C-alpha positions in Angstrom: 0.2 -0.2 0.1 2.9 2.2 0.5 3.8 2.2 -2.8 0.2 2.5 -3.8 0.1 5.5 -2.0 3.5 7.1 -3.6 2.1 6.4 -7.1 -1.3 8.1 -6.4 0.5 11.4 -5.4 2.6 11.9 -8.3 -0.4 13.3 -10.8 -0.1 15.8 -8.1 3.3 16.7 -7.5 4.3 15.9 -10.9 1.9 18.5 -12.6 2.7 21.2 -9.4 6.1 20.9 -8.8 7.7 19.5 -12.0 8.9 16.1 -13.3 12.2 17.1 -11.6 11.5 18.1 -8.2 8.7 15.4 -8.2 11.2 13.1 -8.3 13.8 14.2 -5.9 10.4 14.5 -3.5 10.5 11.1 -3.5 14.1 10.7 -2.5 13.8 12.2 0.3 11.7 9.5 1.7 13.5 6.9 0.2 16.9 8.6 2.2 14.4 9.0 5.5 13.3 5.6 5.1 16.4 3.9 4.9 18.2 5.6 7.9 15.5 4.7 9.9 15.4 0.9 8.9 19.2 0.7 9.1 19.0 2.3 12.9 16.2 0.9 13.8 15.6 0.2 17.9 12.4 -1.3 17.8 10.1 -2.9 15.1 8.5 0.4 14.9 11.1 2.1 13.5 11.0 -0.8 10.6 7.5 -0.7 10.0 7.7 3.3 9.2 10.9 3.1 7.4 9.5 0.3 5.4 6.2 2.6 4.6 8.8 5.4 3.6 10.9 3.2 1.2 7.4 2.0 -0.8 6.5 5.7 -0.5 9.4 6.4 -2.7 9.3 3.8 -4.8 5.8 4.6 -5.5 6.6 8.3 -6.2 10.2 7.9 -8.2 8.1 4.8 -10.3 5.9 7.4 -11.6 7.9 10.4 -12.6 10.5 9.1 -13.6 9.2 7.4 -17.0 7.0 10.1 -17.4 10.4 12.5 -17.3 12.5 10.4 -19.9 9.7 9.9 -22.6 9.2 14.2 -22.3 13.1 14.4 -22.9 13.6 11.9 -25.2 14.0 12.4 -29.3 11.6 10.3 -30.9 14.0 7.5 -32.2 15.5 6.8 -28.8 12.9 7.6 -26.5 12.4 3.8 -26.0 15.8 3.1 -25.0 15.6 5.9 -22.5 12.7 4.9 -21.2 13.4 1.1 -20.9 16.8 2.3 -18.5 14.3 2.3 -15.6 13.7 -1.5 -16.5 17.3 -1.9 -16.4 18.0 0.2 -13.5 15.7 -2.3 -11.4 16.8 -5.4 -12.3 20.1 -3.8 -11.5 18.7 -3.0 -7.8 17.0 -6.5 -7.4 20.5 -8.2 -8.9 22.1 -6.0 -5.9 19.8 -6.9 -3.2 20.0 -10.6 -4.0 23.3 -10.4 -3.7 23.6 -8.7 -0.5 21.2 -11.2 1.1 23.5 -14.1 -0.1 26.6 -11.7 1.2 24.6 -11.4 4.5 23.6 -15.2 4.8 27.7 -15.8 5.0 28.2 -12.8 7.9 27.4 -13.8 11.1 26.3 -10.9 13.0 23.7 -9.8 14.8 23.9 -6.5 12.9 23.9 -8.2 9.4 20.5 -7.5 8.4 21.2 -3.4 8.9 23.6 -3.4 5.8 20.8 -3.6 3.0 18.6 -1.5 4.3 21.9 1.6 5.0 22.7 0.7 1.3 19.5 1.5 0.1 19.2 4.6 0.7 22.9 5.7 -1.5 20.9 5.5 -5.0 17.5 7.5 -3.1 20.6 10.0 -2.6 22.4 9.9 -5.4 19.1 10.4 -7.2 17.8 13.2 -5.6 20.7 15.3 -5.4 21.8 14.7 -9.6 18.0 15.1 -10.7 18.0 18.7 -9.7 21.5 19.4 -11.9 18.8 18.3 -15.1 17.2 20.8 -17.3 13.1 20.1 -16.3 11.1 18.4 -19.0 10.5 21.2 -22.4 6.8 19.7 -22.1 6.0 20.1 -18.7 7.5 24.2 -18.8 5.4 24.6 -22.4 2.4 23.0 -20.3 3.2 25.9 -17.8 3.7 28.5 -20.3 6.9 29.0 -19.5 8.0 28.8 -23.3 11.5 30.4 -23.1 12.9 28.6 -20.1 11.1 25.5 -22.4 13.4 26.3 -25.2 16.3 26.7 -23.3 16.0 23.5 -21.6 15.0 21.6 -25.1 18.5 22.6 -26.4 20.4 21.6 -23.3 19.0 18.4 -23.6 19.2 18.0 -27.4 21.7 21.0 -29.2 24.9 19.7 -30.6 26.4 22.4 -31.8 25.3 21.7 -35.8 21.9 20.7 -35.4 20.7 24.1 -35.0 17.7 23.8 -37.6 16.7 20.4 -36.1 16.1 22.1 -32.6 14.3 24.6 -33.4 11.6 22.8 -35.7 11.3 19.9 -33.2 10.7 22.2 -30.3 8.6 24.5 -31.9 6.3 21.6 -33.1 5.8 20.8 -29.5 5.3 24.2 -28.7 2.5 24.2 -31.3 0.9 20.9 -30.3 0.8 21.5 -26.6 -0.9 24.6 -27.3 -3.4 23.4 -29.9 -4.4 20.4 -27.5 -4.5 23.0 -24.4 -7.0 25.1 -27.1 -8.7 22.2 -28.0 -9.3 20.6 -24.7 -9.2 23.1 -21.6 -7.5 22.4 -18.8 -8.1 18.6 -18.0 -8.7 16.7 -14.2 -8.5 13.0 -13.1 -12.4 13.0 -14.2 -11.4 13.4 -17.6 -9.3 10.0 -18.2 -13.0 8.2 -18.0 -14.6 11.1 -19.8 -14.8 9.8 -23.7 -13.8 6.9 -25.4 -10.4 7.7 -26.8 -9.3 8.8 -22.8 -10.7 5.6 -21.8 -8.7 3.2 -24.6 -5.5 5.4 -23.5 -5.8 4.5 -20.0 -6.9 0.8 -20.9 -3.5 0.8 -23.2 -1.0 2.3 -20.7 -2.8 0.3 -17.7 -3.2 -3.3 -19.0 0.6 -3.3 -19.9 1.2 -2.8 -16.5 -1.6 -5.2 -15.8 -0.3 -8.0 -17.8 3.4 -8.1 -16.6 1.9 -8.6 -12.9 0.2 -11.3 -14.1 3.1 -12.7 -16.1 4.2 -14.5 -12.8 7.4 -12.4 -12.5 6.5 -11.2 -8.7 5.6 -14.4 -7.9 8.7 -15.7 -9.1 11.4 -13.2 -7.8 9.6 -13.0 -4.4 8.8 -17.0 -3.9 11.5 -18.4 -6.2 13.3 -19.5 -2.6 10.2 -21.3 -1.8 10.0 -22.9 -5.4 13.6 -24.4 -4.7 12.3 -25.3 -1.4 10.0 -28.1 -2.8 12.9 -29.0 -5.4 14.7 -30.0 -1.3 17.6 -27.5 -2.1 19.1 -26.6 0.8 19.0 -22.9 2.2 22.7 -22.2 1.0 21.9 -23.5 -2.1 18.7 -21.6 -2.6 20.0 -18.5 -2.3 22.9 -19.1 -4.5 20.3 -19.8 -7.4 18.5 -16.6 -6.3 21.9 -14.9 -6.7 22.1 -16.8 -10.1 18.4 -15.7 -11.1 19.1 -12.1 -9.7 22.3 -11.9 -12.6 20.0 -12.6 -15.6 17.8 -9.6 -15.8 20.5 -6.8 -15.8 21.9 -8.5 -18.3 18.7 -9.2 -20.8 17.4 -5.4 -19.4 20.9 -4.1 -21.2 20.7 -6.7 -24.4 17.1 -4.9 -25.0 18.7 -1.8 -25.2 20.1 -2.5 -28.6 16.8 -3.3 -30.0 13.9 -1.8 -28.2 13.6 0.7 -30.7 14.2 -1.0 -33.5 11.2 -3.5 -33.5 7.4 -2.5 -33.1 6.1 -2.1 -29.2 3.3 -4.2 -30.5 5.5 -7.0 -31.7 7.9 -7.8 -28.9 4.5 -7.5 -26.4 2.9 -10.3 -28.2 6.1 -12.3 -28.4 6.8 -12.1 -24.9 3.4 -12.8 -23.6 3.1 -16.0 -25.7 6.9 -17.4 -24.8 6.3 -16.9 -21.0 2.7 -18.9 -21.7 4.7 -21.6 -23.2 7.6 -21.7 -20.3 5.1 -21.7 -17.4 3.4 -24.8 -19.4 7.2 -26.6 -19.4 7.4 -25.7 -15.8 4.0 -26.9 -15.0 4.5 -30.5 -16.7 7.8 -31.2 -15.1 6.8 -29.9 -11.8 3.7 -32.3 -12.1 5.6 -35.5 -13.7 8.8 -34.9 -11.4 7.3 -33.9 -8.2 9.9 -33.7 -5.7 8.8 -35.5 -2.9 10.2 -35.3 0.3 13.1 -38.2 1.1 12.8 -39.0 -2.0 15.6 -38.7 -4.3 14.6 -36.1 -6.8 15.3 -36.3 -10.7 18.6 -34.1 -11.4 17.3 -33.3 -15.2 14.0 -32.0 -14.6 15.3 -29.8 -11.8 18.0 -28.3 -13.8 14.9 -28.0 -16.7 12.7 -26.4 -14.0 15.7 -23.5 -12.9 16.1 -23.0 -16.9 12.2 -22.5 -17.2 12.0 -19.8 -14.0 15.6 -18.3 -15.2 14.2 -18.0 -19.1 11.0 -16.0 -17.8 13.2 -13.7 -16.0 15.1 -13.0 -19.3 11.9 -12.9 -21.3 10.5 -10.6 -19.1 13.5 -8.2 -18.9 14.1 -7.8 -22.3 10.8 -7.9 -23.7 7.4 -7.3 -21.7 9.2 -5.5 -18.4 10.7 -2.4 -21.0 7.7 -2.2 -22.5 5.9 -1.3 -18.9 7.6 1.8 -18.6 8.1 2.6 -22.2 4.1 2.4 -23.6 2.0 4.4 -20.6 4.1 7.6 -20.8 3.9 7.2 -24.7 -0.1 6.8 -25.2 -1.4 10.0 -23.0 -1.8 13.7 -23.5 0.7 16.0 -22.0 -2.0 17.4 -19.9 -3.0 14.2 -18.3 0.4 12.5 -18.6 1.5 12.6 -15.2 -2.1 11.6 -14.0 -2.9 9.1 -16.2 0.9 7.6 -15.2 -0.4 7.9 -11.4 -3.3 5.6 -11.9 -1.4 3.3 -14.0 1.2 2.3 -11.1 -1.8 2.2 -8.6 -3.3 -0.6 -11.0 0.7 -1.7 -11.2 1.0 -2.1 -7.2 -2.5 -3.1 -6.8 -2.3 -6.3 -8.9 1.3 -6.7 -7.3 -0.1 -6.9 -4.3 -2.6 -9.4 -4.4 -0.4 -11.8 -6.3 2.0 -11.2 -3.5 -0.1 -11.9 -1.2 -2.2 -14.8 -2.5 1.0 -16.7 -4.3 2.3 -18.8 -1.0 -1.2 -19.8 0.2 -2.3 -20.8 -3.3 1.5 -22.5 -3.5 0.7 -24.3 -0.4 -2.8 -25.5 -1.1 -2.5 -26.3 -5.0 1.4 -26.6 -5.4 2.3 -27.2 -9.4 -1.2 -26.5 -10.0 -0.7 -23.2 -9.3 1.6 -22.4 -12.3 -1.6 -22.8 -14.3 -3.1 -19.9 -14.0 -0.1 -17.9 -15.4 -0.3 -20.2 -18.3 -3.9 -18.6 -19.0 -3.0 -15.5 -18.3 -0.5 -14.6 -20.3 -2.0 -16.7 -23.6 -5.0 -14.1 -22.7 -2.5 -11.4 -22.8 -0.9 -12.0 -26.2 -4.4 -11.8 -27.6 -5.2 -8.7 -25.4 -2.0 -7.3 -27.5 -2.5 -8.6 -30.9 -6.0 -7.7 -31.4 -6.3 -4.2 -29.5 -3.1 -2.4 -28.8 -1.8 0.1 -31.5 1.9 0.6 -32.9 3.5 3.9 -31.4 6.6 2.8 -32.1 8.7 5.7 -34.5 6.0 8.7 -33.4 6.3 11.3 -31.4 4.9 12.0 -28.3 2.5 14.3 -30.5 1.6 12.4 -33.0 1.0 9.4 -31.1 -2.2 11.2 -30.0 -3.9 10.8 -34.0 -4.1 7.2 -33.1 -6.5 8.0 -30.3 -8.0 10.4 -33.0 -9.3 12.9 -29.7 -6.7 15.5 -30.2 -5.6 17.3 -33.5 -2.1 17.1 -34.3 0.2 19.9 -35.8 2.2 18.2 -38.3 5.7 20.4 -39.7 4.4 21.1 -43.2 1.3 22.7 -41.5 3.2 25.3 -39.9 4.6 28.7 -41.2 7.3 29.6 -39.4 8.1 33.4 -38.2 12.0 34.3 -39.1 13.0 33.6 -35.7 11.0 29.8 -35.6 10.3 28.9 -31.3 11.2 32.0 -30.2 8.2 34.5 -31.3 5.6 33.9 -33.2 4.5 30.5 -34.9 1.1 30.2 -37.4 -0.9 27.2 -37.8 -3.5 27.2 -40.8 -6.1 27.4 -37.9 -4.5 30.1 -35.6 -1.5 32.3 -34.5 0.4 31.0 -31.6 2.4 33.9 -29.8 5.1 32.9 -27.2 
């Protein structure tokens, strides 16, 4: 619930404070929470610290993909926002291996190390983000056009692309102006007001729902319980968990080389289909070669099951996982992007909470039959992606609005530039935009 509250707050903090300050705001709570947990003298400090860290995570994950999508070039947007998935994977990697190390360190305070370390990235991010320029699109939304142009050039001007910078910034500015003129200031309720907005919300939220229903949270949090059913010792469970955590960072890194080159829709369909296949194999192996206490286990079946669990991680980290960060901020208008992404993250953490709370109960009650759920959910998600999802690769955030048909998009050929493009006055075929 702490992550849930943090993500819900993003629609307010990100719109009012700006993308950078909203991220820094979340980091403050992350540092305080980590310090409370590391220095906890009683259980209440641990609980409060954990709540603050969760709130921080919800806040940061709600803002960072929006910020990344708004500052990136069109052909680099997927790569920039997919870095969120890679850094999440590195976080799990570090946490898992710290857990392995702490298991070998026999000290009454060993548990404090991991809590202390988690505050370091929050401190670095919170300070570092303040040295970046604000999102040009957010500044345009607030009518701060001079600052917006300066921020845009800080991110994209390389000394040789003056004309490109002027043209691109002007297109952003004109389209946001058109958006505001057509729709006015929008509230949370407007997300459900029209069929087009509802479709945007579905597209943005369902990809996160699919991610959580892929079973990745179950595997990440309860893999040691799965290994225990294979009669692994505690040391071996921790070691295999650490190796599992090493798969995701590598897969995420490799995804950066193709995520902008392959269509979003194709990646989603392929990923969910392969995940369904992985769980089918896991189910068959677990059913045919059950681990019975006191009886010898089938080593080949064990290796096959572990390989499939690792394949789930690799698949999710390289394919479906990055899409959860890429698609939601793409499909909403600038005015609603922060609010909508906040709701999307609420869906994310709500389903994650249900899966993580129900999984140990289900695993204890029905054993391997629980895996059948993920065969079905992934197959269903593949069908939804194939028949419902639009393709957004290669389009600017403003051009994506055309897909949903509720916002008029101004193209470069529709604009009559003044001598000082992006600085004073720009005319479209319909009206003048004065800066």
